[in-house]
N, C-alpha and C positions, 0 to 999 in steps of 0.2 A: 753260958756254953755257946760256942759258935753255931752249932745246930739249933738251938733254941732261938738264937738272933736271926737266922735265915728263914726259919719255920714262922716266927713270931715277930715280925719287925716292931710291931706297937710296943713290945717289951723292951726295945732298945730305945724306942721314942720317948716312952714314958720315962726311963733312966735318965736320958740326956736332959728332958725337959724338967725334971726335979732337980737336976745339978745345976739349973739356970743356963743350959746351953741350947737355946732355942732354935738358933740357925742351924746347930749340928744336928737337931733332932727332926728338923723339917723334912730331910730326905727320907727319913724312915716312917713318918706320918705318912708323907706321899705314897711309899710302897705299900704300906698298910691299907690305905685308901683304895689304892688300884686294886688289891687282891680282893678286897670286900666287894668293889664295884663289879669285878669279874664273876663274882659269885651272885650277882644280882642283889647284895646285902645292902640296900640304899641306907637303911637306918644306921647301920654299923658303921658303913662309909662316912656318913656325915658327922657322926660323934668322932670318929678319928682324925678326919680333916679338920674339923672345928677345934680339936684340942691344939693341933699344930698353929693352926691361924691365930687363936687366942694367946698363946705363948708368944709369937712373933709380935702381935700388935701390943704387947707390953714392953717390948724393947724399942730402942732407937730407930728412928725411920732411916735408917741408912740405904743406899742403893741395894745392898746385897739382901737387906732385910724386905725391901720392897718387891724386889724381884721374887723372892720366895714366896710372900704373900700372893702374889699375882698367881704363881704356879698352884699353890693350894685353891685359890679361889676358883681358878679354871675347872677343876674337879668337883669343888665342893656345889658351885653353882647348879650345874645339870642335875645334881642329886637332888637338891632342894625342889627345882622344878618337878623332877619326876615323882617326888613325895607328894608335894603340897600345892604345885601349880605355880604359875609365872606370876600371879598376883600376890602370892603369899608374902607375907611379912618378912620371912627368911630371905626369900629370893630377891625381893626388892631391896633390903637393906645391904644384902652382900654385893649385889651388882652396882648399886649406887656408889659403894665405898670403892670397889675394885676399879670401876671405871674412872672415879676421879683420880685414883693413883696413877692410871696409865696415862691420862691426859697431862699429868705433871712431869711424865719422863719421856725420855726419847724413844720413838715409835720403835715397835718391836714385834717379830712374829708372835710370840707368846702372848700378846695383847689381843689378838684376834677373837679368841674364845670369849675374852671378857666383853670386846664390844659386841660381839653376837649376842651375848646374854643379856647386854644393856638394851639390846633393840628388842629382844624377847620379852623383857618385862614392862615395855611401854604401856602407859594407862588405857591408850585408845587407839584405834585403827589409824587416825590421822598421824598421830605420833609414829606409830609404826611404820607407815610410808616414809616419813621424814627420815626416821633413823635408819631404814633399808637403803635409801639412796647416799647417805653419808658413809655407810658400809661399803657400799658398791665402789664408790670413789676411792675409798682407802683400799679395797682390793685391787682395784685397776691402777693404782699408783704402785703396788707392790709387784704386780704382774705375776703372781705365783698362782697356778691352778688351783691349788688348796683352798686359797682363800676366795678366789672366784666362784667356787662351788658353793661355799657358804655364803657369798653375796648374792648368788642366784636363790639359794634356798630361802634366805628371809625376804628376798622380793617376791617370789612367786607366793608366798603366805601372804605378805602384806596385800599384794594385788587383789589376791582371792577375796580376802576379806573386805577390801574397799570396792569390790564388784567389777573391778577391771580384769574381766577374764582372758582377754586376748594378750595382755602383758604377763599375767599369770602363765598362761600356756608358752610364751616365748622364753620366760626364765626356767620353767620345768625343762623344755627341751635344751637350753644350753646347758643347765646343771647336770642333766643325765648323760650328755655327750661327755663333759669333763669326768664324770664319774666312772663311765665305761673305759677311761683311757688311764686309770690309776687304781691304786688301792687305798680307798678312804673309809675301810671299816672302822678304824680307830675313832671317826668323828663323832660317832653316836655317845661316847663318853664326854665328849668335849663341847658338843652343840647342842642345847636342848634335850639331851637324854633320848635322842631318837637320830636313826640312821637317814640320811638325805634321800637316798634311793628308795627307802619304804615310803617316806613323806611324798616324794615326787609323784610316785606311781598311785598312792592313794588319794592323793589331790586330784591327779589327773582322771582317775576314774570317775569323780564327781563331776569333772568338766566334760567329759564325754557323754555321760548320761544327760547333762543339760542339752547337748547337742544332738541328742536323739540316737547317738552311736552306742546302742545299748550292749551289744557283744563285745565290743571294744573296751567298754567300761567294766565289765565282768572280767576281761582278761587281766587288765591293769589290777583290778583289786585282787585277784588270784596271785598275780605277780609281787604284788606288794607283801601280801601275807606270806608267800613262800620264803621271799627273800629275808623278811624279818625271823622266820623260823630258822633258816640257813644260819643267820648270824647268831642265834640264840641268843640274843640281848633282849633284856626284859623291857626297856623302854620302847625298843622298837616294835616288839611284838604287841604291847598295849597300843601304841601309836596305829598299828596296822589294823587293828581290832576295832579301834574308834572310828578310823575312816570307813571301814567295811559296814560298820552300823548306820553310819550316815546315809551311805551308798544305798543300803538295804530299805532304810525308811523312806527315802525318796521313792523306791522301786515299789513299795508297799509289799515287800516280802515278808508277811507277817510272821510266818513260822520262823524264818531265819533269824529275825529280829528278836523273837522270843528266846530261842536258843542262845545266840551270841550274846545277849544283855545278860543272862544268867551266867554264862561263861565269865564275861569281864568283870561281873559284880564278885565271882568266887575269886577270881585272879587277882583282882585289885586289893581284895579284902585279905588276901594271903599275904601279900607284900605291903600292906600299908600305904597304897597309892591315893591318897584323899581326892586329888583332882579327877581322876578317872573313875573312882568309885563312885563320886558324884553323877558322873555322866551315865554310869551304869544304872544308877537308881532312875535317872531320866528316861533312858531308853525303857528300862523294864516297866515303869509306871505307865509309860504311853502305851505300850504294847498291851499291858493288862487292862488299861481302861478302854482300848479299842475292842479287844477279844473276850475279856474275862468279866472283871469286875470294876466297873467304871469309877466307883468311889474310893475303893482302895487303891486302884491306879492311880487316879489323881493325888491321892495323899502321897504316894511315893514318888511320883515326878515332883510334887512340890518339896518334898524332903530333899530331893538330889538339888534342885535350884536353890534351897536355902544353903545347903552344904558347900554349894559353888559361891555363894554370896559371903559365905563365913571365911573362906580363904581367898576373898576378893579377886576369882579368877572365873569370869564369866565369857570364855569364848563359846562361839556358836551359839550365844545366847538368843539372838533373833530367830534362829531355827527352833530352839527350844520352846520360845515362846509360841510358835506355829503348833508345836506338839501340845503345849499346855492348852491352846484354844481348842484343840481336837478333843483333848480330855475333857475339858470343861463342857463342850459341847455334848460327849457321850454321857457325862454326869449330868445332864440338863440343866446346866449352869448359863445365865445370861451372857451372851457374846459380848454385850456393852461393858462387861466387869473387865474385861481383858487389860492387862497393866502395860499397854504399849507406850505409855507416856513415860515408863522407866527406861526405854531403850535410849542409850546416850547419843547425843547428837553425832559423833563420830562414826556410829553403828548404823545410821538411818539406811544409808545406800545398801548395806549387807542385810537390813531387816527387809527392805523392799525385795531385795533378790530372794530372800528366804521365804516371804511369802508367795511370789510367783513360783518358786520351787514346790510349794505345797499344792497349789493349784495345779501346775504341770502334772505332780505325781498323781493326783486324783483323777485328772484326765487320762494319763497312761494306764492307771490300773483299771478304769472303767472300759477304755479301747480293748485293752487286752481281754477283759472279761467278755466283751461283747463279740470279740473275734473267736473265742473259744466257742460261745454259743452259736455262731452262725457257721461254724466250720462243719463240712459234710462228716457224717459218721463214717467210720473206717471198719 
């Protein structure tokens, strides 16, 4: 019935697929996937989009077939990243295959989300830098502000993790300028499962903290969270929460870390987000080790690290190693047992930055405590 088809596009998609009409079914699988993504039903969306893609992959690789596969992959990839992380097998295989198709076709605007995802699943920070430069060159060649926004997006993230904070700031400012001049809210579902403005403000909050601009850092954190809530996009909200937790760890705002880590754990468990669920355990374990039960907290933190390794996603790993060191110290473990040798070579600069951040954080909280003690009574 027409009403059923309109309300349940997956029914028509399934009917056409079973009839061997994969190309005709693709637009219905896409519509069903978009509706699921709009409801933040990522698991359902991946199931629907995957069925459409599987059917196309069994057909001859005509230009029409390949174009439809790219369109489905552009929605499926961010959902995989949101659920399992960029290092997961699902995300890696999807973007490797889809980027290979794009490279063998004439360049088209629909390829940009695929190339961005190809950057996102890079195995290390050095490769991230290389791929972000390629993406920037490609975006400049097109001259479209939509693509330039996402080129700055991947570059500010790459430079942040490489420890080049000046370049990171430059790309953030350029990206935010573009974002304010148009409507790019749809990017969250195409590029990494999060909004670029949310990402820029959250990243900049950490950079401002490192510069000692503490009030400005809090303002950017609040703006990142507020914009994510306004968008009401699941991945963007989780992204903002993750940034805020890192910022609050640096500031040693223990009570806030405790509350927000618990909130992130509940939120990610509800939606089955493996990557950020692992991060929530790391944060929760650290605060438990620092404030409550050192042994139990250490075990929780280590469980979070294990889950990250299981999905091959170790973003912010050097920072987490610093948190692990503190938890080990709190549990009276030998500092010489720190697994620093496991930090990949491409992440060494970020590891050094993370250690410095930890030292600065301790200095900051002690200075703040000293000021409170020396302040005259009112």
